[in-house]
C-alpha positions in Angstrom: 80.0 -3.0 -53.1 79.0 -4.0 -49.5 76.2 -3.2 -47.3 76.7 -0.8 -44.4 74.4 -1.2 -41.5 73.9 1.8 -39.3 72.0 2.7 -36.2 69.6 5.6 -36.2 68.3 7.0 -32.9 64.9 8.6 -32.7 63.7 10.8 -29.9 60.9 9.5 -27.8 60.0 8.1 -24.4 58.1 5.4 -22.7 54.7 6.2 -21.4 54.6 7.0 -17.6 51.2 5.3 -17.1 51.1 1.5 -17.8 48.8 1.2 -20.9 48.0 4.9 -20.7 45.2 4.2 -18.3 44.3 6.3 -15.2 41.3 7.2 -13.3 41.0 11.0 -12.8 39.3 13.0 -10.1 36.6 15.4 -11.3 37.6 19.1 -11.2 41.1 20.5 -11.2 43.3 21.5 -8.2 45.0 24.8 -7.8 48.8 24.2 -7.7 50.2 25.8 -4.5 53.9 25.7 -5.6 55.4 28.9 -7.1 57.3 27.6 -10.1 59.1 29.6 -12.7 57.3 30.5 -16.0 57.8 27.7 -18.5 58.4 24.9 -16.0 56.9 21.6 -17.1 55.3 19.5 -14.5 55.3 16.0 -15.9 52.5 13.4 -15.9 52.9 11.1 -12.9 54.5 13.7 -10.6 53.4 13.0 -7.0 51.1 15.5 -5.4 49.4 16.0 -2.1 45.7 17.0 -2.5 43.8 19.3 -0.2 40.2 18.5 -1.0 38.7 21.1 1.3 40.5 23.9 -0.6 40.8 22.1 -4.0 44.6 22.6 -3.9 47.5 20.4 -4.8 51.1 20.6 -3.6 54.0 19.0 -5.4 55.7 16.2 -3.4 59.3 16.7 -4.5 62.2 14.2 -4.6 65.7 14.2 -6.0 67.4 11.3 -7.8 71.2 11.6 -7.1 73.5 10.8 -10.1 77.2 10.0 -10.1 79.9 12.6 -9.5 78.7 14.8 -6.7 79.4 14.9 -3.0 77.2 14.6 0.1 77.2 18.4 0.4 76.8 19.2 -3.3 75.0 16.2 -4.9 74.4 16.1 -8.6 70.7 15.4 -9.3 68.5 14.6 -12.3 66.9 17.6 -14.0 63.3 18.4 -13.4 63.2 17.9 -9.6 61.4 21.3 -9.0 63.6 21.8 -5.8 63.9 25.4 -4.6 66.4 27.1 -2.2 65.5 27.0 1.5 63.7 23.6 1.1 64.9 20.7 3.3 66.5 17.4 2.2 66.9 15.2 5.3 68.5 17.4 8.0 70.1 19.8 5.5 68.8 23.0 3.8 69.2 23.7 0.1 71.4 26.8 -0.2 71.8 27.0 -3.9 71.1 25.2 -7.2 73.4 25.3 -10.2 71.4 24.5 -13.4 74.2 25.3 -15.8 75.0 21.7 -16.8 72.7 20.2 -19.5 72.7 16.8 -18.0 72.2 17.4 -14.2 71.8 20.1 -11.5 74.1 20.5 -8.5 72.3 21.2 -5.2 74.5 22.8 -2.5 73.3 21.8 0.9 73.9 23.5 4.3 75.3 20.3 5.7 76.4 16.8 4.5 73.5 14.5 3.7 74.8 10.9 4.2 72.1 9.5 2.0 73.0 11.6 -1.0 74.9 8.9 -2.9 74.6 7.8 -6.5 71.3 6.2 -7.3 69.6 7.4 -4.1 66.1 9.0 -4.2 65.6 11.5 -1.4 62.4 13.2 -0.4 62.4 17.0 -0.2 60.4 18.4 2.7 57.8 16.4 4.5 54.8 16.3 2.1 53.7 12.8 1.3 51.6 12.2 -1.9 48.1 10.8 -2.2 47.7 11.3 -6.0 49.7 12.0 -9.2 49.5 14.7 -11.9 47.3 13.2 -14.7 48.9 15.0 -17.7 51.9 17.3 -18.4 51.3 21.0 -17.7 53.5 24.0 -18.5 53.5 26.8 -15.9 52.1 30.0 -17.4 52.0 33.1 -15.1 49.4 34.9 -17.1 46.7 32.4 -16.3 45.8 33.8 -12.8 46.4 30.5 -11.1 47.7 27.2 -12.4 45.7 24.0 -12.0 46.4 20.3 -12.3 44.2 17.3 -12.9 44.8 14.5 -10.5 44.9 10.7 -11.1 44.0 8.5 -8.1 44.1 5.0 -9.6 47.0 4.2 -11.9 49.9 1.8 -12.5 53.1 3.8 -13.1 56.3 2.7 -14.7 58.8 3.5 -11.8 61.9 3.9 -14.0 60.1 6.4 -16.3 58.2 8.5 -13.9 59.3 11.3 -11.5 61.4 9.8 -8.7 59.5 8.4 -5.7 61.1 8.2 -2.3 60.9 4.8 -0.6 59.2 6.5 2.4 56.2 7.3 0.2 55.6 3.6 -0.6 54.4 0.6 1.3 55.8 -2.8 0.2 58.0 -1.0 -2.3 55.1 -0.9 -4.7 51.9 1.0 -3.4 51.7 4.7 -2.6 51.5 4.8 1.2 48.6 7.3 1.2 46.7 5.8 -1.8 47.1 2.1 -2.4 45.4 2.4 -5.8 48.6 4.0 -7.2 51.2 1.3 -7.9 54.8 1.7 -9.1 56.2 -1.2 -11.1 59.3 -2.0 -13.0 58.7 -3.4 -16.5 
C-alpha cells in the first residue's frame, strides 16, 4: 500500500487592499454610471469623485488577453465597458459576453495598443479615489451609492486594471498620490 499525494484547489482570492487598510471619505457618492442589475463593482475600482454633487463616475479600463485582434480584442471580464464608449481613437460597437473566460469588444477601427497584456483606458475620466467595498447594483434602490477610499495601498495584480496614464512614477495615482499601486 502506497501513499498517494493529491492537490486540492480551494476557491479564494487575494485581498485588493494591502493589509485590508484604507481611509474612507465620510458619506457616500451617487454612482453616475447606468450599470445592469446584478453588476458587481469590485473593491479598488477607480472612480472620479465630484464633491460638489456628491457623485462618483467609474473610470473604466480594459486588460487585453491573448487571442483577439486590434479591432476585436479579447478582454478580462468585469470591465464595465458599454457600447458607444471610446477606447483610444475607436468606438465600442458591440460586446460579446458569451465566453466564460473573456469578453470580445468589437471596435469601429483598429486600436494598435490592443495587444495581449495591454491595459487601455476607456473614455477620458481620470480617477482620484477607489471604491472602498464591493457593491452589487440593485435597480430598486432609487439610486446606487459607493463609499470612496482616498488613502490606500492596492495590490496591482489583484485589483481592477489601471491604465498607465492614470499613474505617476508607475506607482501613485496621478490625481491622488495617497493611492499607491504595488506588486507583491
